C-alpha positions in Angstrom: 150.8 151.6 46.7 153.6 149.1 46.9 153.0 145.4 47.7 155.0 145.8 50.9 152.9 148.7 52.2 149.6 146.8 51.5 151.0 143.8 53.3 152.0 145.9 56.3 148.5 147.6 56.5 146.8 144.2 56.3 148.9 142.9 59.3 148.1 146.1 61.3 144.3 145.7 60.5 144.4 142.0 61.5 146.1 142.9 64.8 143.6 145.7 65.5 140.7 143.3 64.8 142.2 140.6 67.0 142.7 143.1 69.8 139.2 144.4 69.4 137.8 140.9 69.5 139.8 140.1 72.6 138.6 143.3 74.3 135.0 142.5 73.4 135.4 139.0 74.9 136.9 140.4 78.1 134.1 142.9 78.5 131.5 140.2 77.9 133.2 138.0 80.5 133.2 140.8 83.0 129.5 141.7 82.4 128.2 138.1 82.1 127.1 136.6 85.5 129.6 134.1 86.7 128.0 130.6 87.0 127.9 129.5 90.6 130.1 126.6 91.6 128.2 123.5 92.6 128.6 122.8 96.3 130.6 119.7 97.4 128.9 116.7 98.9 129.9 117.9 102.4 128.5 121.4 101.7 125.2 119.8 100.5 125.0 117.7 103.6 125.3 120.9 105.7 122.8 122.8 103.6 120.2 120.0 103.8 120.6 119.7 107.6 120.3 123.4 107.9 117.1 123.4 105.8 115.6 120.6 107.7 116.2 122.1 111.1 113.4 124.5 110.3 111.2 122.0 108.5 108.3 119.8 109.6 106.6 116.7 108.2 102.8 117.0 107.6 100.7 113.9 107.7 97.5 114.1 105.8 94.8 111.9 104.4 96.6 111.9 101.0 100.1 111.0 102.4 102.9 113.1 103.8 104.5 116.3 102.6 106.9 118.9 104.0 106.6 122.4 105.5 108.9 125.2 106.4 108.5 127.0 109.8 108.7 130.8 109.4 109.1 133.4 112.1 106.1 133.5 114.4 105.5 129.7 114.1 103.5 129.9 110.8 104.3 127.0 108.4 104.8 127.6 104.6 103.7 124.6 102.5 102.7 123.5 99.0 99.0 124.2 98.3 98.8 121.4 95.8 99.8 118.8 98.5 96.9 120.0 100.7 94.3 119.1 98.2 91.9 116.7 100.0 94.3 116.7 103.0 91.6 116.4 105.7 93.1 116.4 109.2 96.8 117.6 109.1 99.2 116.5 111.8 102.6 118.1 112.1 105.8 116.3 113.2 109.4 117.5 113.8 112.5 115.4 113.7 115.5 115.4 115.9 118.8 113.4 115.8 119.8 111.3 118.8 122.5 108.8 119.5 121.6 105.4 120.9 123.5 103.2 123.4 125.2 101.7 120.4 126.5 105.2 119.5 124.4 105.1 116.3 122.7 108.3 115.2 118.9 107.7 114.8 115.9 109.9 114.0 113.3 110.7 116.7 109.9 112.0 115.7 108.2 114.6 117.8 104.5 115.2 117.3 103.6 118.9 117.3 99.8 118.3 117.1 97.2 119.4 114.6 98.0 122.0 111.9 95.2 124.3 110.7 95.0 126.1 107.4 95.5 129.9 107.9 95.5 131.1 104.3 95.8 129.6 100.8 97.0 131.5 97.7 94.4 131.8 94.9 96.6 130.7 92.1 100.2 130.0 93.3 101.2 126.7 94.9 101.4 128.4 98.3 99.6 128.0 101.6 100.2 128.9 105.3 99.4 126.7 108.3 99.2 127.4 112.0 100.3 124.9 114.6 97.7 124.4 117.3 99.7 121.9 119.4 102.6 122.3 121.7 105.1 123.5 119.1 107.2 125.0 122.0 108.3 121.4 122.7 110.7 121.7 119.8 113.2 124.6 119.2 113.0 125.6 115.6 115.7 127.5 113.7 114.0 129.7 111.2 116.0 130.2 108.0 117.2 133.6 106.9 115.2 134.7 103.8 117.2 135.7 100.7 116.6 139.4 99.9 116.7 138.7 96.1 115.3 136.3 93.6 117.8 134.0 92.2 119.1 134.4 88.6 119.0 131.6 86.0 121.9 129.3 86.7 122.0 129.9 90.4 122.7 126.9 92.6 119.8 125.7 94.7 119.2 122.8 97.1 115.8 121.3 97.8 115.4 120.2 101.4 112.1 118.4 101.8 111.9 115.9 104.7 110.6 112.9 102.8 109.7 111.4 106.1 113.2 112.1 107.3 115.6 114.7 108.5 118.5 113.9 106.2 119.9 111.3 103.8 123.0 109.3 104.7 124.1 108.8 101.2 125.9 111.8 99.7 124.8 110.7 96.2 121.2 111.0 97.3 122.0 114.5 98.5 123.7 115.4 95.2 120.5 114.5 93.4 118.7 117.2 95.5 121.2 119.9 94.3 120.3 121.7 91.1 120.1 125.1 89.4 117.4 127.6 88.5 116.3 127.1 84.9 114.1 130.2 84.5 114.2 133.2 86.8 111.5 135.3 85.2 110.3 138.0 87.6 106.8 137.6 89.0 106.5 133.9 88.2 104.5 131.7 90.5 106.9 128.7 90.2 110.5 128.9 89.0 111.6 125.7 87.4 114.7 124.1 89.0 116.8 121.1 87.9 116.7 119.6 91.5 114.1 116.8 91.6 111.3 117.3 94.1 109.7 114.2 95.5 106.0 114.3 96.4 106.8 114.0 100.1 109.4 116.8 99.8 107.0 119.3 98.2 106.6 122.2 100.6 110.2 121.8 101.9 112.8 124.6 101.9 114.7 125.6 98.8 118.0 127.2 99.7 120.7 129.1 97.9 124.4 128.2 98.2 124.7 130.3 101.3 121.8 128.6 103.2 119.2 131.4 102.7 115.6 130.5 102.0 114.6 131.2 98.4 111.1 129.6 98.6 109.2 126.4 98.9 109.7 123.3 96.8 106.9 122.5 94.4 106.0 119.6 92.1 104.2 122.0 89.8 105.9 122.9 86.5 106.5 121.7 83.0 106.5 117.9 82.4 110.1 117.8 81.5 111.3 119.8 84.6 111.9 117.7 87.7 110.8 120.4 90.2 110.2 124.0 91.0 110.4 126.7 93.7 107.6 129.0 94.8 109.3 132.3 95.7 108.7 133.7 99.2 107.0 136.7 97.6 104.0 134.5 97.0 103.7 133.6 100.7 104.2 137.3 101.6 101.2 138.2 99.4 98.8 136.0 101.4 100.5 136.7 104.7 100.0 140.5 104.2 96.3 139.9 103.7 96.2 141.0 100.0 93.6 139.8 97.6 95.6 136.7 96.6 94.2 134.6 99.4 91.2 132.3 99.0 88.2 132.9 101.2 87.9 130.8 104.3 85.1 128.8 102.7 87.1 128.1 99.6 90.2 127.2 101.7 88.1 124.7 103.7 86.8 123.1 100.5 90.3 122.8 99.2 91.5 120.7 102.1 88.3 118.8 102.7 88.9 115.0 102.4 88.0 113.3 99.2 86.2 110.0 99.2 88.2 106.8 98.6 91.8 105.8 99.1 94.5 108.4 98.7 96.8 108.3 95.7 99.8 106.9 97.6 97.9 103.6 98.2 97.4 101.0 95.5 94.1 99.3 95.0 94.3 95.6 95.6 94.5 93.6 92.3 92.6 90.9 94.1 93.7 87.7 95.8 96.2 85.3 94.2 94.3 83.1 91.7 94.1 79.4 92.2 92.6 76.8 94.5 93.0 77.6 98.1 94.1 74.9 100.6 93.2 75.7 104.1 95.9 75.8 106.7 93.7 76.5 109.7 92.8 79.7 111.5 92.2 81.8 108.4 95.4 80.8 106.6 95.5 79.4 103.0 98.1 78.2 100.5 97.6 78.6 96.7 99.6 76.2 94.6 99.3 77.9 91.2 100.8 81.2 92.4 102.8 79.8 95.3 101.0 82.2 97.7 100.6 81.9 101.4 97.7 83.9 102.8 96.8 84.7 106.4 94.2 86.9 108.1 95.6 89.4 110.6 95.2 92.6 112.5 97.2 95.7 113.0 98.7 95.8 116.5 100.9 98.9 116.6 100.2 102.2 114.9 102.4 104.6 116.8 106.2 105.3 116.4 107.1 102.3 118.6 110.4 100.4 118.2 110.2 97.1 116.3 112.0 93.8 116.1 109.4 92.1 114.0 106.9 92.9 111.2 104.6 89.9 111.6 104.0 87.7 114.6 101.3 85.2 115.6 98.8 86.3 118.1 99.3 83.3 120.3 102.6 83.7 122.3 103.5 86.5 119.9 105.8 89.4 120.6 103.0 91.8 120.2 104.8 94.7 121.9 107.3 94.9 119.0 105.4 93.9 115.8 103.3 95.8 113.3 100.8 93.1 112.5 99.8 89.7 114.1 97.8 86.8 112.7 96.0 83.8 114.0 98.0 81.5 111.8 100.5 79.1 113.4 104.0 79.7 112.1 104.6 75.9 112.0 101.7 75.5 109.5 102.8 78.6 107.5 106.3 77.1 107.2 104.9 73.8 106.2 103.0 75.5 103.4 106.1 77.3 102.2 108.0 74.0 102.0 105.1 72.2 100.2 105.0 75.1 97.7 108.6 74.6 96.8 110.3 77.4 98.7 113.9 76.6 99.7 114.9 77.6 103.2 118.5 78.7 103.6 119.2 79.5 107.2 122.3 81.7 107.7 120.9 83.4 110.9 122.5 81.8 114.0 122.1 84.5 116.6 119.9 87.6 117.3 121.1 90.4 115.1 123.4 88.1 113.1 125.7 90.2 110.9 125.8 87.6 108.2 123.5 87.7 105.1 120.4 85.6 105.6 120.1 82.8 103.1 117.2 81.2 101.4 114.7 81.9 98.6 113.6 85.5 98.5 109.9 86.4 99.0 107.8 89.5 99.0 105.4 90.3 101.9 102.2 92.3 101.3 99.4 93.7 103.5 95.8 94.4 102.4 93.0 96.1 104.3 89.6 97.7 103.8 90.0 101.4 103.4 86.5 102.2 104.9 87.2 100.1 107.9 90.5 101.8 108.6 88.9 105.3 108.3 86.1 104.3 110.6 88.6 103.1 113.2 90.7 106.2 112.8 87.8 108.5 113.3 86.8 106.6 116.4 90.3 106.8 117.9 90.8 110.5 117.1 87.5 111.1 119.0 88.8 109.5 122.2 90.5 112.3 124.2 92.9 112.6 125.9 94.9 110.4 123.5 96.3 108.2 126.2 92.8 106.8 126.8 92.6 105.3 123.3 92.4 101.5 123.5 94.9 99.1 122.2 94.0 96.8 119.3 92.0 94.4 121.5 89.9 97.3 122.7 89.3 98.4 119.2 88.2 94.9 118.2 85.7 95.0 121.1 84.2 98.3 119.9 83.8 96.7 116.5 82.0 93.7 117.9 79.6 95.7 120.1 78.8 98.0 117.1 80.4 101.2 118.4 82.6 101.3 115.2 80.6 100.7 112.0 81.4 101.0 108.3 80.2 99.7 104.9 82.7 97.5 103.0 84.8 99.6 100.8 87.8 99.3 98.4 90.7 97.1 99.4 94.2 98.6 99.3 97.5 96.8 99.2 101.0 97.8 100.3 104.3 96.2 100.9 104.9 95.2 104.5 108.2 97.2 104.5 106.1 100.4 104.0 104.7 99.9 107.5 108.2 100.1 108.9 110.3 103.2 109.5 114.1 103.3 109.1 115.3 105.4 112.1 118.9 105.8 110.8 118.2 106.8 107.2 115.1 108.7 108.4 112.5 107.3 105.9 110.3 104.2 105.4 112.1 100.9 105.2 113.8 100.2 101.9 111.8 97.9 99.7 113.4 94.5 99.8 112.9 90.8 99.1 112.9 89.0 102.4 114.9 85.8 103.0 113.1 82.6 103.7 115.5 81.3 106.3 113.1 78.7 107.6 113.5 79.0 111.4 114.9 76.2 113.5 113.9 73.5 116.0 114.7 73.6 119.7 115.1 70.9 122.3 113.6 71.0 125.8 116.4 69.4 127.9 114.1 68.5 130.7 111.5 66.6 128.7 113.4 65.8 125.5 110.6 67.4 123.5 111.6 69.0 120.2 109.6 72.1 119.2 109.6 74.6 116.4 110.9 77.9 117.8 108.9 80.2 115.6 105.6 78.9 117.2 107.1 78.5 120.7 108.6 82.0 120.7 105.8 83.7 118.8 107.6 85.1 115.7 107.3 84.9 112.0 108.9 87.7 109.9 111.7 89.6 111.7 113.2 93.0 110.9 115.9 92.4 113.6 117.3 89.1 112.5 116.2 86.2 114.6 117.2 82.5 114.1 113.7 81.5 115.3 111.9 83.5 112.6 110.7 81.9 109.4 111.4 85.0 107.3 114.2 87.5 108.0 115.2 91.0 106.9 118.3 90.9 104.6 119.1 94.6 104.9 122.0 96.0 107.0 119.5 97.3 109.6 118.7 93.7 110.6 121.8 93.7 112.8 120.5 96.4 115.2 117.4 96.2 117.4 117.2 100.0 117.5 117.2 100.5 113.7 113.5 100.2 113.0 110.2 101.5 114.4 106.6 101.7 113.2 106.0 104.0 110.2 102.9 105.7 111.7 102.5 107.8 108.5 101.6 104.7 106.5 100.3 102.0 108.9 96.5 101.6 109.2 95.1 102.3 112.7 95.4 99.6 115.4 92.6 97.1 115.3 92.2 97.2 111.5 91.8 93.7 110.1 94.1 92.8 107.3 95.2 90.1 105.0 98.9 89.1 104.9 100.4 87.6 101.7 103.7 85.8 101.0 104.6 85.7 97.3 107.7 84.7 95.4 110.1 87.5 94.6 110.6 86.6 91.0 108.1 85.5 88.3 105.5 83.2 89.8 106.8 79.9 88.3 104.9 76.8 89.3 107.2 74.2 90.9 106.6 70.6 91.5 107.5 69.2 94.9 
């Protein structure tokens, strides 16, 4: 065979191989499942709103979680989040526009939720709503007829104490993909992160159909999972996957001690306490100011303040109140070296409050709060439940009793609900603005406005307040309300603490 013929055959073979390889690649491309396109931020917003229209928030003894309302009013939820749940109260959320044309979140209580069935092994449970659920019109989600394949786009839509997130980036973080779609699994891992509060919420496909319920169960390196609807159908159909009523009751029975979402108090600030009168102290070493107080509001009431004095205080719009005089508290802050900055000249001032930043904490006895909660829940109808003064009277006459228990501590912001973002107030470092003095034109008397007007720490910026909220919501008196999923019941005694925002550096004055 000549050299030319060998060369020609080689060229032909190479072309045949190239054509075969191209054909194989084309066939593989046609048979391989096309990876779904990630939804845009706008599409994610629409999907999350759609998912949350059929969702509820469930308040339990261990915190809050989400649920999905199915046809017939039954609620699908995460079984794991019901462990030690105790009494379960369901809430729905609706959007409403204020007089300022701002969209805010309204919370509607649906009443008590009772466990219907719990899956024996999967993270699946069903609840029934015993309250007036007809007060809210739900929009049950269409259920996807098929399990998703690996790589399918999913969106986790738990409520997180909210109905939606304003920030598209936050929404994007809730979009992900199925990592493992093995048939018959109890939890399919997904790359969308599932917050504890969002467990039990809807997981949707890119077309807004319900795939299952969000779960925190899964491998350590996977941020979340989805329990397929098939697991809920197993217990709904009465098959052998459901726990017995006795086992189900044991699963949700409350556990002793504080729930995991509350932090045990590390103890009071160390150092010598200097008394400021009426249960207030200053600690030089840690630059702490401490005051005894009481929870005033525990419902979803609007707020302009987080902390007020009891005397002359604006008690209809504050979470807690204390016997301490704001004048003495401000004097203690000055003597401890805090630098006031002002910057708030009018109510709802749009400027940024100035002054040294501080952190505000609240501590209370867990056993006391549970004893008061049990008493209040036993007073029916609910409108007959006494205000905080009535609770204090019941404590004094021995109607409400408890043994001292563990102390728990939380940030004061956790007691406040952001009605615009639909979640608890963002953790922040408050501005020590320092308040101001006023002048009585008739008598010529100068007075400290914080004491005269009965204010101390304001969420709606107030030039009279000693401490002000630096967040954007401080401009609007409709922005915040009481976070009733976190705040202890009214009448619970508490300790209020002011600490420096940064390292506790001792300063000489």
